[in-house]
mmCIF file as Biopython writes it, N, C-alpha, C and O atoms, coordinates in Angstrom:
data_model
#
loop_
_atom_site.group_PDB
_atom_site.id
_atom_site.type_symbol
_atom_site.label_atom_id
_atom_site.label_alt_id
_atom_site.label_comp_id
_atom_site.label_asym_id
_atom_site.label_entity_id
_atom_site.label_seq_id
_atom_site.pdbx_PDB_ins_code
_atom_site.Cartn_x
_atom_site.Cartn_y
_atom_site.Cartn_z
_atom_site.occupancy
_atom_site.B_iso_or_equiv
_atom_site.auth_seq_id
_atom_site.auth_asym_id
_atom_site.pdbx_PDB_model_num
ATOM 1   N N  . VAL A ? 1  ? 74.654 73.492 70.917 1.0 0.0 1  A 1 
ATOM 2   C CA . VAL A ? 1  ? 75.416 73.394 72.175 1.0 0.0 1  A 1 
ATOM 3   C C  . VAL A ? 1  ? 76.389 74.545 72.098 1.0 0.0 1  A 1 
ATOM 4   O O  . VAL A ? 1  ? 76.875 74.862 71.013 1.0 0.0 1  A 1 
ATOM 5   N N  . PHE A ? 2  ? 76.694 75.190 73.231 1.0 0.0 2  A 1 
ATOM 6   C CA . PHE A ? 2  ? 77.446 76.264 73.428 1.0 0.0 2  A 1 
ATOM 7   C C  . PHE A ? 2  ? 78.461 76.013 74.541 1.0 0.0 2  A 1 
ATOM 8   O O  . PHE A ? 2  ? 78.252 75.219 75.459 1.0 0.0 2  A 1 
ATOM 9   N N  . ASP A ? 3  ? 79.626 76.773 74.397 1.0 0.0 3  A 1 
ATOM 10  C CA . ASP A ? 3  ? 80.536 76.498 75.423 1.0 0.0 3  A 1 
ATOM 11  C C  . ASP A ? 3  ? 80.395 77.412 76.579 1.0 0.0 3  A 1 
ATOM 12  O O  . ASP A ? 3  ? 79.481 78.236 76.570 1.0 0.0 3  A 1 
ATOM 13  N N  . GLY A ? 4  ? 81.268 77.334 77.634 1.0 0.0 4  A 1 
ATOM 14  C CA . GLY A ? 4  ? 81.038 78.074 78.883 1.0 0.0 4  A 1 
ATOM 15  C C  . GLY A ? 4  ? 81.016 79.630 78.512 1.0 0.0 4  A 1 
ATOM 16  O O  . GLY A ? 4  ? 80.325 80.363 79.219 1.0 0.0 4  A 1 
ATOM 17  N N  . SER A ? 5  ? 81.664 80.121 77.546 1.0 0.0 5  A 1 
ATOM 18  C CA . SER A ? 5  ? 81.688 81.598 77.196 1.0 0.0 5  A 1 
ATOM 19  C C  . SER A ? 5  ? 80.527 81.987 76.287 1.0 0.0 5  A 1 
ATOM 20  O O  . SER A ? 5  ? 80.354 83.168 75.983 1.0 0.0 5  A 1 
ATOM 21  N N  . GLY A ? 6  ? 79.691 80.969 75.827 1.0 0.0 6  A 1 
ATOM 22  C CA . GLY A ? 6  ? 78.558 81.253 75.098 1.0 0.0 6  A 1 
ATOM 23  C C  . GLY A ? 6  ? 78.833 81.152 73.465 1.0 0.0 6  A 1 
ATOM 24  O O  . GLY A ? 6  ? 78.024 81.543 72.623 1.0 0.0 6  A 1 
ATOM 25  N N  . SER A ? 7  ? 79.987 80.618 73.203 1.0 0.0 7  A 1 
ATOM 26  C CA . SER A ? 7  ? 80.291 80.383 71.807 1.0 0.0 7  A 1 
ATOM 27  C C  . SER A ? 7  ? 79.625 79.145 71.153 1.0 0.0 7  A 1 
ATOM 28  O O  . SER A ? 7  ? 79.754 78.057 71.714 1.0 0.0 7  A 1 
ATOM 29  N N  . PHE A ? 8  ? 78.955 79.241 70.059 1.0 0.0 8  A 1 
ATOM 30  C CA . PHE A ? 8  ? 78.345 78.136 69.508 1.0 0.0 8  A 1 
ATOM 31  C C  . PHE A ? 8  ? 79.335 76.954 69.106 1.0 0.0 8  A 1 
ATOM 32  O O  . PHE A ? 8  ? 80.324 77.171 68.407 1.0 0.0 8  A 1 
ATOM 33  N N  . LEU A ? 9  ? 79.041 75.822 69.541 1.0 0.0 9  A 1 
ATOM 34  C CA . LEU A ? 9  ? 79.869 74.601 69.079 1.0 0.0 9  A 1 
ATOM 35  C C  . LEU A ? 9  ? 79.234 73.723 68.009 1.0 0.0 9  A 1 
ATOM 36  O O  . LEU A ? 9  ? 79.828 73.431 66.970 1.0 0.0 9  A 1 
ATOM 37  N N  . SER A ? 10 ? 78.094 73.345 68.283 1.0 0.0 10 A 1 
ATOM 38  C CA . SER A ? 10 ? 77.370 72.366 67.498 1.0 0.0 10 A 1 
ATOM 39  C C  . SER A ? 10 ? 75.841 72.387 67.863 1.0 0.0 10 A 1 
ATOM 40  O O  . SER A ? 10 ? 75.357 73.121 68.724 1.0 0.0 10 A 1 
ATOM 41  N N  . TYR A ? 11 ? 75.145 71.488 67.099 1.0 0.0 11 A 1 
ATOM 42  C CA . TYR A ? 11 ? 73.676 71.491 67.392 1.0 0.0 11 A 1 
ATOM 43  C C  . TYR A ? 11 ? 73.270 70.057 67.492 1.0 0.0 11 A 1 
ATOM 44  O O  . TYR A ? 11 ? 73.978 69.220 66.934 1.0 0.0 11 A 1 
ATOM 45  N N  . ILE A ? 12 ? 72.182 69.680 68.159 1.0 0.0 12 A 1 
ATOM 46  C CA . ILE A ? 12 ? 71.792 68.320 68.268 1.0 0.0 12 A 1 
ATOM 47  C C  . ILE A ? 12 ? 70.567 68.117 67.236 1.0 0.0 12 A 1 
ATOM 48  O O  . ILE A ? 12 ? 69.542 68.797 67.300 1.0 0.0 12 A 1 
ATOM 49  N N  . ASN A ? 13 ? 70.761 67.231 66.399 1.0 0.0 13 A 1 
ATOM 50  C CA . ASN A ? 13 ? 69.805 66.976 65.299 1.0 0.0 13 A 1 
ATOM 51  C C  . ASN A ? 13 ? 68.679 66.202 65.904 1.0 0.0 13 A 1 
ATOM 52  O O  . ASN A ? 13 ? 68.949 65.105 66.391 1.0 0.0 13 A 1 
ATOM 53  N N  . THR A ? 14 ? 67.401 66.659 65.931 1.0 0.0 14 A 1 
ATOM 54  C CA . THR A ? 14 ? 66.327 66.071 66.583 1.0 0.0 14 A 1 
ATOM 55  C C  . THR A ? 14 ? 65.231 65.744 65.446 1.0 0.0 14 A 1 
ATOM 56  O O  . THR A ? 14 ? 64.096 65.399 65.774 1.0 0.0 14 A 1 
ATOM 57  N N  . ALA A ? 15 ? 65.569 65.851 64.270 1.0 0.0 15 A 1 
ATOM 58  C CA . ALA A ? 15 ? 64.670 65.794 63.012 1.0 0.0 15 A 1 
ATOM 59  C C  . ALA A ? 15 ? 63.967 64.472 62.948 1.0 0.0 15 A 1 
ATOM 60  O O  . ALA A ? 15 ? 62.846 64.399 62.444 1.0 0.0 15 A 1 
ATOM 61  N N  . ALA A ? 16 ? 64.621 63.359 63.470 1.0 0.0 16 A 1 
ATOM 62  C CA . ALA A ? 16 ? 63.971 62.084 63.368 1.0 0.0 16 A 1 
ATOM 63  C C  . ALA A ? 16 ? 62.969 61.849 64.565 1.0 0.0 16 A 1 
ATOM 64  O O  . ALA A ? 16 ? 62.065 61.019 64.465 1.0 0.0 16 A 1 
ATOM 65  N N  . ASP A ? 17 ? 63.155 62.581 65.661 1.0 0.0 17 A 1 
ATOM 66  C CA . ASP A ? 17 ? 62.334 62.442 66.820 1.0 0.0 17 A 1 
ATOM 67  C C  . ASP A ? 17 ? 62.185 63.910 67.436 1.0 0.0 17 A 1 
ATOM 68  O O  . ASP A ? 17 ? 62.860 64.233 68.413 1.0 0.0 17 A 1 
ATOM 69  N N  . PRO A ? 18 ? 61.250 64.818 66.813 1.0 0.0 18 A 1 
ATOM 70  C CA . PRO A ? 18 ? 61.233 66.103 67.137 1.0 0.0 18 A 1 
ATOM 71  C C  . PRO A ? 18 ? 60.879 66.423 68.758 1.0 0.0 18 A 1 
ATOM 72  O O  . PRO A ? 18 ? 60.160 65.675 69.421 1.0 0.0 18 A 1 
ATOM 73  N N  . LEU A ? 19 ? 61.407 67.472 69.211 1.0 0.0 19 A 1 
ATOM 74  C CA . LEU A ? 19 ? 60.908 68.033 70.542 1.0 0.0 19 A 1 
ATOM 75  C C  . LEU A ? 19 ? 59.902 68.800 70.423 1.0 0.0 19 A 1 
ATOM 76  O O  . LEU A ? 19 ? 59.887 69.572 69.465 1.0 0.0 19 A 1 
ATOM 77  N N  . TYR A ? 20 ? 58.869 68.789 71.307 1.0 0.0 20 A 1 
ATOM 78  C CA . TYR A ? 20 ? 57.592 69.625 71.458 1.0 0.0 20 A 1 
ATOM 79  C C  . TYR A ? 20 ? 57.558 70.176 72.631 1.0 0.0 20 A 1 
ATOM 80  O O  . TYR A ? 20 ? 56.860 69.655 73.501 1.0 0.0 20 A 1 
ATOM 81  N N  . GLY A ? 21 ? 58.302 71.343 72.903 1.0 0.0 21 A 1 
ATOM 82  C CA . GLY A ? 21 ? 58.181 71.946 74.248 1.0 0.0 21 A 1 
ATOM 83  C C  . GLY A ? 21 ? 59.446 71.467 75.231 1.0 0.0 21 A 1 
ATOM 84  O O  . GLY A ? 21 ? 59.287 70.979 76.350 1.0 0.0 21 A 1 
ATOM 85  N N  . PRO A ? 22 ? 60.706 71.702 74.597 1.0 0.0 22 A 1 
ATOM 86  C CA . PRO A ? 22 ? 61.734 71.297 75.516 1.0 0.0 22 A 1 
ATOM 87  C C  . PRO A ? 22 ? 61.763 72.418 76.656 1.0 0.0 22 A 1 
ATOM 88  O O  . PRO A ? 22 ? 61.625 73.613 76.394 1.0 0.0 22 A 1 
ATOM 89  N N  . GLN A ? 23 ? 61.953 71.925 77.923 1.0 0.0 23 A 1 
ATOM 90  C CA . GLN A ? 23 ? 61.908 72.719 79.067 1.0 0.0 23 A 1 
ATOM 91  C C  . GLN A ? 23 ? 63.345 72.867 79.715 1.0 0.0 23 A 1 
ATOM 92  O O  . GLN A ? 23 ? 63.674 73.932 80.238 1.0 0.0 23 A 1 
ATOM 93  N N  . GLY A ? 24 ? 64.067 71.934 79.675 1.0 0.0 24 A 1 
ATOM 94  C CA . GLY A ? 24 ? 65.406 71.916 80.326 1.0 0.0 24 A 1 
ATOM 95  C C  . GLY A ? 24 ? 66.247 70.735 79.902 1.0 0.0 24 A 1 
ATOM 96  O O  . GLY A ? 24 ? 65.786 69.796 79.253 1.0 0.0 24 A 1 
ATOM 97  N N  . LEU A ? 25 ? 67.565 70.831 80.318 1.0 0.0 25 A 1 
ATOM 98  C CA . LEU A ? 25 ? 68.453 69.837 79.924 1.0 0.0 25 A 1 
ATOM 99  C C  . LEU A ? 25 ? 69.430 69.536 81.002 1.0 0.0 25 A 1 
ATOM 100 O O  . LEU A ? 25 ? 69.570 70.287 81.967 1.0 0.0 25 A 1 
ATOM 101 N N  . ALA A ? 26 ? 70.131 68.399 80.836 1.0 0.0 26 A 1 
ATOM 102 C CA . ALA A ? 26 ? 71.088 67.953 81.816 1.0 0.0 26 A 1 
ATOM 103 C C  . ALA A ? 26 ? 72.196 67.266 80.981 1.0 0.0 26 A 1 
ATOM 104 O O  . ALA A ? 26 ? 71.898 66.663 79.949 1.0 0.0 26 A 1 
ATOM 105 N N  . LEU A ? 27 ? 73.458 67.352 81.414 1.0 0.0 27 A 1 
ATOM 106 C CA . LEU A ? 27 ? 74.537 66.701 80.888 1.0 0.0 27 A 1 
ATOM 107 C C  . LEU A ? 27 ? 74.928 65.607 81.949 1.0 0.0 27 A 1 
ATOM 108 O O  . LEU A ? 27 ? 75.109 65.828 83.147 1.0 0.0 27 A 1 
ATOM 109 N N  . THR A ? 28 ? 75.032 64.369 81.304 1.0 0.0 28 A 1 
ATOM 110 C CA . THR A ? 28 ? 75.542 63.216 82.225 1.0 0.0 28 A 1 
ATOM 111 C C  . THR A ? 28 ? 77.048 63.103 82.147 1.0 0.0 28 A 1 
ATOM 112 O O  . THR A ? 28 ? 77.628 63.681 81.228 1.0 0.0 28 A 1 
ATOM 113 N N  . SER A ? 29 ? 77.700 62.427 83.007 1.0 0.0 29 A 1 
ATOM 114 C CA . SER A ? 29 ? 79.017 62.222 83.053 1.0 0.0 29 A 1 
ATOM 115 C C  . SER A ? 29 ? 79.625 61.405 81.892 1.0 0.0 29 A 1 
ATOM 116 O O  . SER A ? 29 ? 80.812 61.473 81.573 1.0 0.0 29 A 1 
ATOM 117 N N  . ASP A ? 30 ? 78.725 60.646 81.307 1.0 0.0 30 A 1 
ATOM 118 C CA . ASP A ? 30 ? 79.201 59.754 80.153 1.0 0.0 30 A 1 
ATOM 119 C C  . ASP A ? 30 ? 78.996 60.297 78.810 1.0 0.0 30 A 1 
ATOM 120 O O  . ASP A ? 30 ? 79.150 59.617 77.796 1.0 0.0 30 A 1 
ATOM 121 N N  . GLY A ? 31 ? 78.625 61.609 78.810 1.0 0.0 31 A 1 
ATOM 122 C CA . GLY A ? 31 ? 78.444 62.342 77.553 1.0 0.0 31 A 1 
ATOM 123 C C  . GLY A ? 31 ? 77.179 62.432 76.931 1.0 0.0 31 A 1 
ATOM 124 O O  . GLY A ? 31 ? 77.101 62.793 75.757 1.0 0.0 31 A 1 
ATOM 125 N N  . HIS A ? 32 ? 76.054 62.104 77.682 1.0 0.0 32 A 1 
ATOM 126 C CA . HIS A ? 32 ? 74.680 62.378 77.069 1.0 0.0 32 A 1 
ATOM 127 C C  . HIS A ? 32 ? 74.098 63.578 77.455 1.0 0.0 32 A 1 
ATOM 128 O O  . HIS A ? 32 ? 74.438 64.148 78.492 1.0 0.0 32 A 1 
ATOM 129 N N  . VAL A ? 33 ? 73.197 64.032 76.657 1.0 0.0 33 A 1 
ATOM 130 C CA . VAL A ? 33 ? 72.411 65.175 76.807 1.0 0.0 33 A 1 
ATOM 131 C C  . VAL A ? 33 ? 70.985 64.723 77.115 1.0 0.0 33 A 1 
ATOM 132 O O  . VAL A ? 33 ? 70.436 64.027 76.261 1.0 0.0 33 A 1 
ATOM 133 N N  . VAL A ? 34 ? 70.366 65.010 78.150 1.0 0.0 34 A 1 
ATOM 134 C CA . VAL A ? 34 ? 69.032 64.667 78.547 1.0 0.0 34 A 1 
ATOM 135 C C  . VAL A ? 34 ? 68.131 65.863 78.458 1.0 0.0 34 A 1 
ATOM 136 O O  . VAL A ? 34 ? 68.376 66.891 79.089 1.0 0.0 34 A 1 
ATOM 137 N N  . VAL A ? 35 ? 67.173 65.740 77.738 1.0 0.0 35 A 1 
ATOM 138 C CA . VAL A ? 35 ? 66.138 66.880 77.507 1.0 0.0 35 A 1 
ATOM 139 C C  . VAL A ? 35 ? 64.804 66.545 77.995 1.0 0.0 35 A 1 
ATOM 140 O O  . VAL A ? 35 ? 64.197 65.537 77.633 1.0 0.0 35 A 1 
ATOM 141 N N  . ALA A ? 36 ? 64.323 67.475 78.887 1.0 0.0 36 A 1 
ATOM 142 C CA . ALA A ? 36 ? 62.890 67.249 79.293 1.0 0.0 36 A 1 
ATOM 143 C C  . ALA A ? 36 ? 61.965 67.983 78.337 1.0 0.0 36 A 1 
ATOM 144 O O  . ALA A ? 36 ? 61.936 69.209 78.224 1.0 0.0 36 A 1 
ATOM 145 N N  . ASP A ? 37 ? 61.154 67.061 77.609 1.0 0.0 37 A 1 
ATOM 146 C CA . ASP A ? 37 ? 60.279 67.402 76.458 1.0 0.0 37 A 1 
ATOM 147 C C  . ASP A ? 37 ? 58.858 67.434 77.064 1.0 0.0 37 A 1 
ATOM 148 O O  . ASP A ? 37 ? 58.215 66.392 77.191 1.0 0.0 37 A 1 
ATOM 149 N N  . SER A ? 38 ? 58.396 68.584 77.421 1.0 0.0 38 A 1 
ATOM 150 C CA . SER A ? 38 ? 56.993 68.694 78.028 1.0 0.0 38 A 1 
ATOM 151 C C  . SER A ? 38 ? 55.877 68.354 77.144 1.0 0.0 38 A 1 
ATOM 152 O O  . SER A ? 38 ? 54.823 67.917 77.605 1.0 0.0 38 A 1 
ATOM 153 N N  . GLY A ? 39 ? 56.080 68.552 75.798 1.0 0.0 39 A 1 
ATOM 154 C CA . GLY A ? 39 ? 55.080 68.480 74.866 1.0 0.0 39 A 1 
ATOM 155 C C  . GLY A ? 39 ? 54.774 66.963 74.525 1.0 0.0 39 A 1 
ATOM 156 O O  . GLY A ? 39 ? 53.651 66.538 74.255 1.0 0.0 39 A 1 
ATOM 157 N N  . ASN A ? 40 ? 55.904 66.228 74.576 1.0 0.0 40 A 1 
ATOM 158 C CA . ASN A ? 40 ? 55.833 64.724 74.472 1.0 0.0 40 A 1 
ATOM 159 C C  . ASN A ? 40 ? 55.643 63.925 75.892 1.0 0.0 40 A 1 
ATOM 160 O O  . ASN A ? 40 ? 55.464 62.708 75.918 1.0 0.0 40 A 1 
ATOM 161 N N  . HIS A ? 41 ? 55.694 64.652 76.942 1.0 0.0 41 A 1 
ATOM 162 C CA . HIS A ? 41 ? 55.660 64.171 78.289 1.0 0.0 41 A 1 
ATOM 163 C C  . HIS A ? 41 ? 56.716 63.106 78.332 1.0 0.0 41 A 1 
ATOM 164 O O  . HIS A ? 41 ? 56.393 61.933 78.517 1.0 0.0 41 A 1 
ATOM 165 N N  . CYS A ? 42 ? 58.006 63.480 78.165 1.0 0.0 42 A 1 
ATOM 166 C CA . CYS A ? 42 ? 59.071 62.437 78.342 1.0 0.0 42 A 1 
ATOM 167 C C  . CYS A ? 42 ? 60.378 63.056 78.455 1.0 0.0 42 A 1 
ATOM 168 O O  . CYS A ? 42 ? 60.534 64.249 78.194 1.0 0.0 42 A 1 
ATOM 169 N N  . PHE A ? 43 ? 61.339 62.291 78.838 1.0 0.0 43 A 1 
ATOM 170 C CA . PHE A ? 43 ? 62.736 62.822 78.755 1.0 0.0 43 A 1 
ATOM 171 C C  . PHE A ? 43 ? 63.483 62.140 77.361 1.0 0.0 43 A 1 
ATOM 172 O O  . PHE A ? 43 ? 63.296 60.956 77.081 1.0 0.0 43 A 1 
ATOM 173 N N  . LYS A ? 44 ? 64.124 62.800 76.745 1.0 0.0 44 A 1 
ATOM 174 C CA . LYS A ? 44 ? 64.801 62.304 75.503 1.0 0.0 44 A 1 
ATOM 175 C C  . LYS A ? 44 ? 66.313 62.377 75.929 1.0 0.0 44 A 1 
ATOM 176 O O  . LYS A ? 44 ? 66.775 63.341 76.539 1.0 0.0 44 A 1 
ATOM 177 N N  . VAL A ? 45 ? 67.056 61.253 75.545 1.0 0.0 45 A 1 
ATOM 178 C CA . VAL A ? 45 ? 68.587 61.248 75.780 1.0 0.0 45 A 1 
ATOM 179 C C  . VAL A ? 45 ? 69.256 61.167 74.479 1.0 0.0 45 A 1 
ATOM 180 O O  . VAL A ? 45 ? 68.850 60.377 73.627 1.0 0.0 45 A 1 
ATOM 181 N N  . TYR A ? 46 ? 70.267 61.946 74.274 1.0 0.0 46 A 1 
ATOM 182 C CA . TYR A ? 46 ? 71.115 62.177 73.146 1.0 0.0 46 A 1 
ATOM 183 C C  . TYR A ? 46 ? 72.470 61.882 73.368 1.0 0.0 46 A 1 
ATOM 184 O O  . TYR A ? 46 ? 72.906 62.210 74.472 1.0 0.0 46 A 1 
ATOM 185 N N  . ARG A ? 47 ? 73.264 61.323 72.554 1.0 0.0 47 A 1 
ATOM 186 C CA . ARG A ? 47 ? 74.561 61.185 72.634 1.0 0.0 47 A 1 
ATOM 187 C C  . ARG A ? 47 ? 75.345 62.459 71.974 1.0 0.0 47 A 1 
ATOM 188 O O  . ARG A ? 47 ? 75.247 62.720 70.776 1.0 0.0 47 A 1 
ATOM 189 N N  . TYR A ? 48 ? 76.121 63.210 72.874 1.0 0.0 48 A 1 
ATOM 190 C CA . TYR A ? 48 ? 76.819 64.366 72.172 1.0 0.0 48 A 1 
ATOM 191 C C  . TYR A ? 48 ? 78.233 63.841 71.664 1.0 0.0 48 A 1 
ATOM 192 O O  . TYR A ? 48 ? 79.075 63.362 72.423 1.0 0.0 48 A 1 
ATOM 193 N N  . LEU A ? 49 ? 78.385 63.978 70.373 1.0 0.0 49 A 1 
ATOM 194 C CA . LEU A ? 49 ? 79.501 63.576 69.747 1.0 0.0 49 A 1 
ATOM 195 C C  . LEU A ? 49 ? 80.289 64.977 69.300 1.0 0.0 49 A 1 
ATOM 196 O O  . LEU A ? 49 ? 79.765 65.927 68.719 1.0 0.0 49 A 1 
ATOM 197 N N  . GLN A ? 50 ? 81.526 64.878 69.672 1.0 0.0 50 A 1 
ATOM 198 C CA . GLN A ? 50 ? 82.330 66.156 69.218 1.0 0.0 50 A 1 
ATOM 199 C C  . GLN A ? 50 ? 82.951 66.047 67.868 1.0 0.0 50 A 1 
ATOM 200 O O  . GLN A ? 50 ? 83.604 66.985 67.410 1.0 0.0 50 A 1 
#
């Protein structure tokens, strides 16, 4: 995860459920990160904790 100026803030640990071909992401208003995972043919939703 990077801030608006490109500085690294954190990462999302996907080790328990790996991504295979992430193609895009979106941020929801309630703090979730949604990743389009083309290799798994699904969307994965993660909670971003600061």
